[in-house]
C-alpha positions as CSV (number, residue, x, y, z in Angstrom):
1,M,116.3,75.4,83.2
2,T,116.9,78.4,80.9
3,G,116.3,76.2,77.8
4,T,113.1,74.8,79.1
5,S,110.2,75.3,76.7
6,V,106.8,76.1,78.3
7,A,103.7,76.5,76.1
8,G,105.9,77.5,73.1
9,T,107.8,80.1,75.1
10,T,111.3,79.2,76.5
11,V,112.6,80.6,79.7
12,A,115.7,81.6,77.8
13,E,113.6,83.7,75.4
14,V,111.9,85.5,78.3
15,M,115.2,86.1,80.1
16,A,116.7,87.5,76.9
17,E,113.7,89.9,76.6
18,L,114.1,91.0,80.2
19,A,117.8,91.6,79.7
20,A,117.0,93.8,76.7
21,L,114.7,95.8,78.9
22,E,117.4,96.4,81.5
23,D,117.9,100.1,82.2
24,P,120.9,101.1,84.4
25,R,119.1,104.2,85.7
26,A,116.1,102.2,86.7
27,R,118.4,99.6,88.4
28,E,120.1,102.4,90.4
29,V,116.8,103.7,91.6
30,N,115.5,100.2,92.4
31,E,118.6,99.1,94.2
32,K,118.2,102.0,96.7
33,R,114.9,100.2,97.7
34,G,116.6,96.8,97.9
35,D,115.2,95.6,94.5
36,D,118.0,94.3,92.3
37,H,116.6,94.7,88.9
38,G,116.5,97.4,86.2
39,V,113.3,96.6,84.3
40,N,110.6,99.3,84.2
41,L,107.5,97.8,85.8
42,G,105.3,99.2,83.1
43,A,107.4,97.3,80.5
44,L,107.3,94.2,82.7
45,R,103.5,94.4,82.8
46,A,103.3,94.7,79.0
47,V,105.4,91.5,78.7
48,A,103.0,89.8,81.2
49,K,100.0,90.9,79.2
50,R,101.4,89.4,76.1
51,L,102.3,86.1,77.7
52,K,98.9,85.9,79.5
53,T,98.5,83.2,82.3
54,Q,101.2,80.5,82.0
55,H,101.6,78.8,85.3
56,D,104.3,76.3,84.3
57,L,106.3,79.1,82.8
58,A,105.8,81.2,85.9
59,R,107.2,78.3,88.1
60,A,110.2,78.0,85.8
61,L,110.8,81.8,85.9
62,W,110.6,81.8,89.7
63,E,113.3,79.1,89.8
64,T,115.8,81.3,88.0
65,D,116.1,83.4,91.2
66,D,116.3,86.5,89.1
67,T,114.3,89.4,90.5
68,A,112.7,90.7,87.3
69,A,111.9,87.1,86.2
70,R,110.2,86.5,89.6
71,L,108.2,89.6,89.3
72,L,107.0,88.5,85.8
73,A,106.3,85.0,87.2
74,L,103.9,86.6,89.8
75,L,102.0,88.4,87.0
76,I,101.5,85.3,84.8
77,C,101.0,82.6,87.4
78,R,97.7,81.0,88.6
79,P,97.6,82.0,92.3
80,K,95.2,79.2,93.4
81,A,97.5,76.6,91.8
82,F,100.2,77.0,94.4
83,G,100.2,74.6,97.4
84,R,100.5,75.9,100.9
85,D,104.1,74.6,101.4
86,E,105.0,76.0,98.0
87,L,103.8,79.5,99.0
88,D,105.6,79.2,102.4
89,A,108.9,78.4,100.6
90,M,108.4,81.2,98.1
91,V,107.9,83.9,100.8
92,R,111.1,82.7,102.4
93,E,112.9,82.8,99.1
94,A,111.6,86.3,98.1
95,R,114.7,88.4,98.7
96,S,113.7,91.8,97.3
97,P,110.9,93.9,98.9
98,K,109.0,94.2,95.6
99,V,109.0,90.4,95.0
100,H,107.8,89.9,98.6
101,D,105.1,92.6,98.2
102,W,103.8,91.2,94.9
103,L,103.9,87.7,96.1
104,V,101.7,88.5,99.1
105,N,99.3,90.9,97.3
106,Y,99.0,89.3,93.9
107,V,99.2,85.6,94.8
108,V,98.9,84.7,98.5
109,K,95.8,87.0,99.1
110,K,94.0,85.1,96.3
111,S,95.0,81.6,97.6
112,P,92.7,79.3,99.6
113,H,95.7,78.9,101.9
114,A,95.8,82.6,102.8
115,E,94.2,82.4,106.3
116,G,96.3,79.5,107.4
117,L,99.5,81.2,106.2
118,R,98.4,84.4,107.9
119,V,98.3,82.8,111.2
120,A,101.5,80.8,110.8
121,W,103.5,83.7,109.3
122,S,102.4,86.2,111.9
123,A,104.1,84.2,114.6
124,D,107.2,83.4,112.5
125,P,110.6,84.4,114.1
126,D,111.8,85.7,110.7
127,P,110.7,89.3,110.7
128,V,110.3,89.4,106.9
129,V,108.0,86.3,107.0
130,A,106.1,87.8,109.9
131,S,105.6,91.0,107.9
132,A,103.7,88.9,105.3
133,G,101.5,87.6,108.0
134,W,100.8,91.2,109.2
135,A,100.0,92.2,105.6
136,L,97.4,89.5,105.4
137,T,96.0,90.5,108.7
138,T,95.7,94.1,107.4
139,E,93.7,92.8,104.5
140,R,91.3,91.0,106.9
141,V,91.0,94.1,109.1
142,A,89.7,96.0,106.1
143,K,87.6,93.3,104.4
144,K,86.8,90.4,106.7
145,P,87.3,91.5,110.3
146,D,84.9,89.1,111.9
147,G,86.8,86.8,114.2
148,L,89.8,89.0,114.5
149,D,90.8,90.2,118.0
150,L,91.4,93.9,117.1
151,A,92.1,94.9,120.6
152,G,94.6,92.1,120.9
153,L,96.3,93.2,117.6
154,L,96.6,96.7,119.1
155,D,98.2,95.2,122.2
156,V,100.8,93.5,120.1
157,I,101.4,96.6,118.0
158,E,101.7,98.8,121.1
159,A,104.3,96.4,122.7
160,E,106.4,95.5,119.6
161,M,106.1,98.0,116.7
162,R,108.6,100.6,117.9
163,D,111.5,98.2,118.0
164,A,110.5,95.9,115.1
165,P,112.8,95.6,112.1
166,D,111.9,97.9,109.2
167,R,109.7,95.7,107.0
168,L,107.9,94.2,110.0
169,Q,107.5,97.7,111.5
170,W,106.0,99.0,108.3
171,A,103.5,96.1,108.1
172,M,102.5,96.5,111.7
173,N,102.1,100.3,111.2
174,H,99.8,99.7,108.2
175,C,97.7,97.4,110.3
176,L,97.5,100.0,113.0
177,A,96.4,102.6,110.6
178,Q,93.8,100.3,109.0
179,I,92.3,99.5,112.3
180,G,91.9,103.2,113.0
181,I,90.5,103.9,109.6
182,E,88.0,101.1,109.4
183,H,86.9,100.6,113.0
184,P,85.7,103.8,114.8
185,E,85.4,102.0,118.1
186,H,89.2,101.5,118.1
187,R,90.1,104.7,116.4
188,A,91.1,106.8,119.5
189,R,93.3,104.0,120.8
190,A,95.0,103.5,117.4
191,I,95.7,107.2,117.1
192,D,97.0,107.3,120.7
193,I,99.4,104.4,120.0
194,G,100.7,106.1,116.9
195,E,101.2,109.4,118.7
196,R,103.1,107.8,121.6
197,L,105.3,105.5,119.5
198,R,106.0,108.2,116.8
199,V,106.8,105.4,114.2
200,L,107.4,106.8,110.7
201,E,106.7,110.3,111.9
202,D,109.6,111.7,109.9
203,Y,109.2,109.4,106.9
204,P,109.9,111.4,103.7
205,T,106.6,111.8,102.0
206,P,106.3,113.2,98.4
207,P,103.9,116.2,97.8
208,N,100.3,115.2,97.4
209,C,100.9,111.9,99.2
210,T,99.7,110.9,102.6
211,S,102.2,110.4,105.4
212,P,102.5,106.8,106.7
213,F,102.6,108.3,110.2
214,A,99.5,106.5,111.6
215,P,97.7,109.5,113.2
216,V,98.0,111.6,110.0
217,W,97.1,108.6,107.8
218,I,94.0,107.8,109.8
219,A,92.8,111.4,109.9
220,E,93.2,111.8,106.2
221,M,91.5,108.6,105.2
222,V,88.6,109.2,107.6
223,R,88.2,112.7,106.1
224,R,88.0,111.3,102.6
225,Q,85.4,108.7,103.7
226,E,83.3,111.5,105.3
227,D,83.6,113.7,102.2
228,R,82.1,111.0,99.9
């Protein structure tokens, strides 16, 4: 695979370039977040900008199972060219949180299969796969809420979020906050659920950033909307 030539660029050449960009300090920081790579994301984006869209190369890079290569693959792929089963397999193979996040946000959200996968993934027994379903649901809450049972989503969040594994909990909390921010008729209940469950209340938040604790997050985003 590493010698495969795609549109004049070999996977081996790309892997060598990524290896040259490896920074031990960046790897140390990234590994604390579960991301096993040491390539600065700005440098990675510069490589992607130079390569432009190369879907076959993206597929080949994904197959290397290397985190930096997979991140690059997600930047140079053609999202609508992936089949439904292919995307399902990819989300199950995405080991690092950053690869998972980019796959959902940069690829799946642009796919014609997004809605079907949202429904399937949300009910998946694997909490990481389920978190992808919740991320897609949050996107719909914000942009295409028609047809969503928002009260039903709040029921599930209220019953399951406190004890959910970390990545699923984070995704459910984001959905909770988005419902409260975007839908005033559900805002009081969303805030009440957040206040009772106290999920992410103590999450370390850098200065000038908004806490992910849902009541605080909702209040701040609503304030910004009202100030526009």
